[in-house]
C-alpha positions, 0 to 999 in steps of 0.5 A, spaced: 167 452 355 160 450 353 161 451 346 167 446 347 163 441 350 157 442 345 162 442 339 165 435 342 158 433 343 156 434 335 163 431 333 162 425 337 155 424 336 155 425 328 162 419 328 156 415 332 151 416 327 156 415 321 157 408 323 154 402 321 154 400 329 148 399 332 148 404 338 142 400 342 147 394 344 152 400 346 152 404 352 154 410 349 149 414 351 150 413 359 158 414 358 156 421 354 152 423 360 158 421 365 163 425 361 158 431 361 157 430 368 165 429 369 166 436 365 161 439 370 164 438 376 171 440 374 168 446 371 165 448 378 171 445 382 176 449 378 173 455 374 175 460 380 182 457 380 183 457 373 180 464 372 184 467 378 190 463 375 189 466 368 188 473 371 194 474 375 197 471 369 195 476 364 196 482 369 203 480 370 204 480 362 200 486 362 205 489 368 211 486 363 208 490 357 207 496 361 214 496 364 217 494 357 213 500 354 216 505 359 223 502 358 222 503 351 219 510 351 226 512 356 230 508 351 227 513 345 228 519 349 235 517 351 236 516 343 233 523 341 237 526 346 244 523 344 241 525 337 240 532 339 247 532 343 250 529 336 247 534 332 250 540 337 257 536 337 256 536 329 255 544 330 260 545 334 265 541 330 263 545 324 264 552 327 271 550 331 273 548 324 271 554 321 274 558 327 281 554 326 281 556 318 280 563 319 286 563 325 290 559 320 289 565 314 290 571 319 296 567 322 298 566 315 297 573 314 301 576 319 307 572 318 307 574 311 306 581 313 312 580 318 316 576 313 316 582 308 318 587 314 323 583 316 326 582 309 325 589 308 329 590 314 335 586 312 335 589 305 336 595 308 341 592 314 345 589 307 345 596 304 348 599 310 353 593 311 355 594 303 356 601 304 359 601 310 364 595 307 365 600 301 368 606 305 372 601 309 375 598 303 376 606 300 380 607 307 384 601 306 386 603 299 387 610 301 391 608 307 395 603 302 396 608 297 398 613 302 403 608 305 406 607 298 407 614 297 410 616 303 414 610 303 417 612 296 417 619 299 419 622 292 413 626 290 410 633 292 404 635 296 400 636 289 402 630 286 399 626 293 393 630 292 392 628 285 394 621 287 388 621 292 383 624 287 384 619 282 384 613 287 378 615 291 374 617 284 
């Protein structure tokens, strides 16, 4: 504060000395002394209150700053936890994806094996069915031939046997 008053006094006095005004006819010295006394009285009366005010303000600002820094630390911790959880989730997702691919491959192999087994069973059933149908057809043909032969009944037993052998073969 004294520096400000001194600087003001120096600047003011240099302005006065720089001008071409005759100082002896003015009351500048008395006014300057009155101003300095006024500033000193103000300083004496308000210095403690101003110091207390600005000290309290400084404390409030420091408290807010510490609160903000604490919130910033909490936010950083939360961010780090979220990043860790994100990394864990990515690892779990890649692991789940790998497991799903393995399971899909195993299921595809099982289905392929089961399909080949089913196809083989169907082939065997088809062969058995074809064999059965062939026998059935042979019996029908034999029955037909026998009925024709019996209907004609002009043939003897040896002829019956020859006819049957020709039809069966």
